[in-house]
N, C-alpha and C positions, 0 to 999 in steps of 0.2 A: 475342464481344460476351458472351455467358453467363459466359464463364469470368470476366472481369470485375466483372459482377453478382455473382458467387460470391466472390470475393474481397475485394470492398467490403463485402460480408456479415459475412464471418467477422472482415475486420478491427474493423469496428465492434461487432460481438460480444464479441469480445477486448477492445477498449479500454472498454468499459462493465464488464466483469468486471475489469480490471483499474483502472480508477477505483475502484469498489466496493468493493475490496478495499485500496486506498489508503485510502480513506476511513476504513473500520473501524478497519486498524492505526493509524491518526493519532489517532483518536477515542478509542481505546482507552490508546495512549501517552499521553492528555490524562489521562484516567479515573487510571489506576493513578499519574499524579503528583499527582492530588487525593485519592488513597486510598481510592478507588473500587472494590470486590470485585466479580470476575466473577462475575455470576450467572446466565446463559445459554449457550449452549454456542457462539453465535459468539464471546462475549468469551472465553472459555476456551480455543477457538482460535486468536484472536486473540494472546492472551497465549502460549500453546506456541510460533505461528511467529513473532512479531512482538514480544518481549520488548524491553526496556529497552534491552538491549545490542546488539541489531540494529538497533533505530531509531536509536540515536545512531551507530552503523557507518554506517547508512546518507546519514545527515546530513553527516557527516564528510566521504563519499566526495563529496557534491553541492558541500559549500562549498568542495574541492581542486577539483574542478572549475569553478568559478567564479572562483576564485584564479588558476587557470592561463589562463585567458582574458584577465584584466586585462592 
């Protein structure tokens, strides 16, 4: 029973972090498209790790999976 609770909390924390990073990456992708310059360390981190090429590649992968399901 304890192992299930620990695993559940681990997955909850992981998913919260995953959603947060995804939101940061998407917001910066949108801001870069509008010409907004990175001003703080989080924006700079997002620009380094989730640049336009990577975001477009991730978008292509998702659209390919959707098309394959149809």
